[in-house]
C-alpha positions in Angstrom: 335.8 44.5 -37.5 336.1 45.0 -41.2 333.7 42.2 -42.2 329.9 42.5 -42.0 327.8 39.8 -40.4 328.2 36.5 -42.2 331.0 37.9 -44.4 334.4 36.2 -44.8 337.3 38.4 -45.8 340.6 37.0 -47.2 343.8 38.3 -48.5 344.7 38.4 -52.3 347.1 35.5 -51.5 344.2 33.3 -50.6 342.4 34.4 -53.8 345.5 33.4 -55.8 345.8 30.0 -54.1 342.2 29.1 -55.0 342.3 30.5 -58.6 340.3 28.1 -60.9 338.1 26.7 -58.1 335.0 28.7 -59.1 335.0 30.8 -55.9 334.3 34.4 -56.6 335.4 37.4 -54.6 334.5 41.1 -54.1 337.2 43.6 -53.7 336.9 45.3 -50.3 340.0 47.6 -50.8 343.3 48.0 -49.0 343.4 48.1 -45.2 345.8 48.3 -42.4 345.8 45.2 -40.2 346.9 45.0 -36.6 350.4 43.5 -36.3 351.1 43.6 -40.1 353.1 46.3 -41.6 351.6 48.1 -44.6 348.1 47.9 -46.1 346.8 44.6 -47.5 344.2 44.0 -50.1 341.1 42.3 -48.7 338.4 40.5 -50.6 335.0 39.2 -49.5 334.2 35.6 -50.5 331.1 35.8 -52.7 
């Protein structure tokens, strides 16, 4: 998979939905996901 052990990856949509919550993210770049057309930006919850 794309995530390392213990890592949680989320989309930029999730990041936008929790804006202001104090949760921080690390950009993991754009990736093609199975069953979804086009690349999606993924972020690791920090």
